[in-house]
C-alpha positions as CSV (number, residue, x, y, z in Angstrom):
1,M,-14.5,20.1,4.3
2,N,-14.7,23.1,2.0
3,V,-14.1,22.2,-1.6
4,E,-14.3,24.0,-5.0
5,K,-14.1,22.7,-8.5
6,Y,-12.3,24.4,-11.4
7,H,-11.5,23.5,-14.9
8,G,-9.2,24.8,-17.6
9,T,-10.6,23.9,-21.1
10,G,-12.2,20.8,-19.6
11,N,-9.2,19.7,-17.5
12,D,-11.0,19.6,-14.2
13,F,-9.8,19.6,-10.6
14,F,-11.2,19.6,-7.1
15,V,-9.5,22.4,-5.2
16,I,-9.0,22.2,-1.4
17,D,-7.3,24.8,0.8
18,A,-4.1,23.1,2.2
19,S,-5.1,24.4,5.6
20,E,-8.0,21.9,5.7
21,P,-7.1,18.9,7.9
22,V,-6.8,15.9,5.5
23,A,-5.5,12.7,7.1
24,D,-4.8,10.9,3.8
25,R,-4.6,13.1,0.7
26,R,-4.0,10.1,-1.5
27,A,-7.1,8.3,-0.4
28,L,-9.2,11.4,-0.6
29,A,-8.1,12.1,-4.2
30,I,-8.8,8.5,-5.3
31,E,-12.3,8.8,-3.8
32,L,-13.2,12.2,-5.2
33,C,-11.8,11.6,-8.6
34,D,-13.3,8.2,-9.3
35,S,-15.5,8.6,-12.3
36,D,-18.0,6.0,-11.1
37,D,-18.2,6.6,-7.4
38,G,-16.9,10.1,-7.2
39,L,-18.6,13.4,-6.6
40,A,-21.0,14.4,-9.3
41,V,-21.1,18.0,-10.6
42,G,-23.8,18.7,-13.3
43,E,-23.4,16.2,-16.1
44,R,-19.8,15.3,-15.1
45,T,-18.5,13.0,-12.4
46,G,-15.0,12.7,-10.9
47,A,-12.1,14.9,-11.9
48,D,-8.6,14.8,-13.3
49,G,-7.0,15.5,-9.9
50,V,-7.2,17.3,-6.6
51,L,-5.3,20.5,-6.1
52,F,-4.2,21.2,-2.5
53,L,-3.4,24.9,-2.5
54,A,-1.6,27.0,0.2
55,L,-1.7,30.8,-0.2
56,E,1.4,32.5,1.3
57,D,1.5,36.2,2.3
58,G,4.4,38.6,2.5
59,Y,5.5,38.6,-1.1
60,A,5.4,41.3,-3.8
61,S,3.1,39.0,-5.8
62,P,0.9,36.5,-4.0
63,R,2.4,33.0,-3.9
64,V,0.4,29.8,-4.0
65,V,2.0,26.4,-3.3
66,M,0.4,23.7,-5.5
67,T,0.3,20.0,-4.8
68,L,-1.6,17.9,-7.4
69,V,-2.7,14.5,-6.4
70,Q,-3.9,12.4,-9.3
71,P,-6.8,9.9,-9.5
72,D,-4.4,7.0,-8.9
73,G,-3.1,8.7,-5.7
74,S,0.2,9.7,-7.3
75,T,1.5,13.3,-7.3
76,A,2.4,15.2,-10.5
77,P,5.4,17.6,-10.4
78,M,3.7,20.0,-12.9
79,C,0.3,20.5,-14.6
80,G,-0.2,23.5,-16.9
81,N,-4.0,23.7,-16.5
82,G,-3.7,23.0,-12.8
83,A,-1.3,25.8,-12.4
84,R,-3.6,28.1,-14.3
85,C,-6.5,27.1,-12.0
86,A,-4.3,27.6,-9.0
87,A,-3.5,31.1,-10.1
88,A,-7.2,31.8,-10.7
89,W,-8.0,30.6,-7.2
90,A,-5.3,32.8,-5.7
91,A,-6.4,35.8,-7.7
92,E,-10.0,35.5,-6.4
93,R,-8.7,35.8,-2.9
94,T,-6.2,38.6,-3.5
95,A,-7.5,40.5,-6.5
96,A,-3.9,40.2,-7.9
97,E,-3.2,40.3,-11.6
98,T,0.1,38.4,-11.1
99,V,0.5,35.2,-9.0
100,M,3.6,33.0,-8.4
101,V,2.7,29.3,-8.4
102,D,5.1,27.0,-6.6
103,T,5.2,23.5,-8.1
104,Q,7.4,20.5,-7.7
105,A,8.9,21.4,-11.1
106,G,9.7,25.0,-10.0
107,T,8.0,28.4,-9.5
108,R,5.9,29.6,-12.4
109,R,4.7,33.1,-12.9
110,A,1.0,33.5,-13.9
111,T,-0.9,36.5,-15.1
112,I,-4.7,36.9,-14.9
113,D,-6.9,39.1,-17.0
114,D,-10.4,39.1,-18.6
115,A,-9.3,36.6,-21.3
116,G,-8.1,34.0,-18.9
117,V,-4.9,32.9,-17.2
118,T,-1.4,32.7,-18.7
119,V,1.3,30.7,-17.0
120,E,5.0,30.7,-17.8
121,M,6.0,27.0,-18.4
122,G,9.8,27.4,-18.7
123,E,12.0,25.7,-21.3
124,A,11.0,22.4,-22.8
125,S,13.8,19.8,-22.8
126,F,14.5,16.9,-25.1
127,A,17.6,15.7,-23.0
128,P,17.3,12.1,-22.0
129,D,18.1,12.8,-18.3
130,A,15.4,15.5,-18.2
131,V,12.5,13.5,-19.7
132,P,13.8,11.0,-18.4
133,L,14.7,8.3,-20.9
134,A,16.5,5.0,-20.7
135,G,19.6,5.4,-22.8
136,D,21.9,8.3,-23.7
137,D,20.2,9.6,-26.9
138,P,17.2,11.9,-27.3
139,L,14.1,10.3,-28.7
140,L,13.2,12.2,-31.9
141,D,10.4,10.8,-34.1
142,R,11.3,7.2,-33.4
143,L,9.1,4.2,-33.2
144,V,8.0,3.1,-29.7
145,E,5.6,0.2,-29.8
146,D,3.2,1.3,-32.6
147,L,3.7,5.0,-32.5
148,S,6.5,7.2,-33.9
149,V,7.1,9.6,-31.0
150,T,9.3,12.4,-29.8
151,A,10.1,12.6,-26.1
152,V,10.0,15.9,-24.3
153,D,9.9,17.2,-20.8
154,T,7.5,20.1,-20.2
155,G,7.4,19.7,-16.4
156,V,6.3,16.1,-16.9
157,P,7.4,13.7,-19.7
158,H,5.4,13.5,-22.9
159,A,5.7,11.1,-25.9
160,V,4.3,13.2,-28.8
161,A,3.1,11.6,-32.0
162,F,2.0,13.5,-35.1
163,V,-0.8,11.8,-37.0
164,D,-3.1,12.7,-39.9
165,D,-6.3,12.9,-37.7
166,V,-6.3,12.6,-33.9
167,A,-10.0,11.7,-34.0
168,A,-9.3,8.6,-36.1
169,V,-6.9,7.1,-33.6
170,D,-7.8,4.5,-31.0
171,L,-6.0,6.2,-28.2
172,D,-7.1,3.8,-25.4
173,A,-5.5,1.0,-27.4
174,L,-2.3,2.7,-28.6
175,A,-1.3,4.8,-25.6
176,P,-0.8,2.4,-22.7
177,P,2.0,0.4,-24.3
178,V,3.9,3.6,-25.0
179,R,3.0,5.1,-21.6
180,H,4.6,2.0,-19.9
181,A,7.4,1.4,-22.5
182,D,10.9,0.5,-21.1
183,R,12.3,3.6,-22.8
184,F,10.3,5.7,-20.2
185,P,11.5,4.5,-16.8
186,R,9.0,6.8,-15.0
187,G,6.3,6.5,-17.6
188,A,5.1,9.2,-20.0
189,N,2.0,11.0,-21.0
190,V,1.1,10.1,-24.6
191,T,0.0,13.1,-26.7
192,L,-1.3,13.0,-30.3
193,A,-1.3,16.0,-32.6
194,S,-2.6,16.6,-36.1
195,P,-2.4,19.8,-38.1
196,R,-5.4,22.0,-38.8
197,E,-5.9,25.3,-40.5
198,E,-4.8,27.1,-37.4
199,G,-2.3,25.2,-35.2
200,F,-2.9,21.6,-34.1
201,D,-5.6,19.4,-32.7
202,Q,-4.6,17.5,-29.5
203,R,-5.5,14.4,-27.6
204,T,-3.6,13.3,-24.5
205,Y,-3.6,10.0,-22.5
206,E,-2.3,11.1,-19.0
207,R,-0.3,9.0,-16.6
208,G,-1.8,9.2,-13.1
209,V,-5.3,9.6,-14.7
210,E,-4.6,6.5,-16.8
211,G,-7.0,7.6,-19.5
212,E,-7.7,10.5,-21.9
213,T,-8.4,13.9,-20.5
214,R,-10.4,16.7,-22.2
215,S,-7.3,19.0,-22.1
216,C,-3.7,18.8,-21.0
217,G,-1.6,22.0,-20.7
218,T,1.8,20.4,-20.5
219,G,0.7,18.3,-23.5
220,A,-0.2,21.5,-25.5
221,V,3.2,22.9,-24.8
222,A,4.8,19.6,-25.7
223,I,3.1,19.6,-29.1
224,A,4.2,23.2,-29.8
225,A,7.8,22.4,-28.7
226,V,8.1,19.2,-30.7
227,A,6.5,20.9,-33.8
228,R,9.3,23.5,-33.7
229,E,12.0,21.0,-33.0
230,L,11.0,18.8,-36.0
231,G,10.6,21.8,-38.3
232,L,6.9,21.5,-38.7
233,T,6.4,25.1,-37.8
234,E,8.6,28.2,-37.2
235,R,5.9,30.2,-35.4
236,D,6.4,31.6,-32.0
237,A,2.6,31.6,-31.2
238,I,0.8,28.3,-31.8
239,P,-2.8,27.5,-31.1
240,V,-3.5,24.0,-29.8
241,H,-7.0,22.6,-29.7
242,P,-7.7,19.8,-27.2
243,P,-11.3,18.4,-27.0
244,G,-12.2,20.9,-24.2
245,G,-11.3,24.1,-26.0
246,R,-8.4,26.2,-27.2
247,L,-5.0,26.8,-25.6
248,D,-2.4,29.2,-26.9
249,V,1.3,28.4,-26.6
250,R,3.7,31.3,-27.1
251,F,7.5,31.1,-27.1
252,T,9.7,33.9,-25.7
253,E,13.2,34.2,-24.5
254,R,11.9,33.1,-21.1
255,G,10.6,29.8,-22.5
256,A,7.0,28.7,-23.3
257,A,3.9,30.4,-22.0
258,L,0.5,28.7,-21.8
259,A,-2.7,30.8,-22.1
260,G,-6.4,29.9,-21.9
261,P,-9.7,30.3,-20.0
262,T,-10.4,28.8,-16.6
263,E,-13.8,28.4,-14.9
264,R,-14.9,27.9,-11.3
265,E,-17.7,25.4,-11.4
266,F,-18.9,25.4,-7.8
267,A,-18.0,25.9,-4.2
268,G,-19.4,24.0,-1.3
269,S,-18.6,21.4,1.3
270,V,-18.0,17.7,0.9
271,S,-18.4,14.7,3.2
272,T,-16.4,11.6,2.5
273,A,-17.8,9.4,5.3
274,S,-19.2,7.1,2.7
275,S,-19.6,8.4,-0.8
276,P,-18.8,12.1,-1.5
277,V,-21.7,14.4,-1.1
278,V,-21.7,18.2,-1.9
279,E,-23.8,20.5,0.3
280,G,-24.4,24.3,-0.3
281,G,-22.7,24.4,-3.7
282,T,-22.7,27.6,-5.7
283,D,-21.7,28.3,-9.3
284,G,-19.1,30.8,-10.3
285,A,-16.5,31.7,-12.8
286,A,-12.9,32.8,-12.7
287,G,-10.7,34.2,-15.5
288,D,-13.3,33.4,-18.2
């Protein structure tokens, strides 16, 4: 089948047109995303998920329906960098500067220009039923396992912890107990932040990936929202620096917006009869 690969600041996804006949999306995502047995592209193997995208005609702005299947076979209701990659994919096919991205968390408006892709992420919520949380009270800078976290929903749940230096933390050891804590009945992404001269550094352990990713868009928004909620900043524009690059979070009366570059790594075809093999791949770029 035809397949492309995109990434947003290192958060990488295989992209498949939803019109492609796929008997078992879950099995395909597990196979393609596996870091040991998955499809190799350059120096990197696997991916953080598979985006199945359906482009719909007949709207004032092109509309793309996004389904993200994660490496463990689960689906995620929202993904900030995934939505930005979906918008870049749709813009390449339509030459549009504005794209509406339909996700399980709602419709998000994205704009595309030479600097990259900006997607409107909506309002972050600290309400227990939105995150969701067990119990009736918000979780604001409270100890869960060995991390003091704040729980926020930015399309998916995040447990955000501010530390002195994200690089000094053993995330693989600290994150899983919080990710599976009883306070989070549906689990949570665990996101660390530390202040820097401009904005915050970021590391995120993502549920569904069950490991650290090089970037997480909903996590960047979560850091910015929690920083404002806890009084750590009053800025409306907050740079966030995951390992894969820089993301910019901006707050307006419409909620948060997430901006950053995207890149199309290749386009080709894939056979999954045994191990995934790419044929006829070509490099390219989008929105970067």
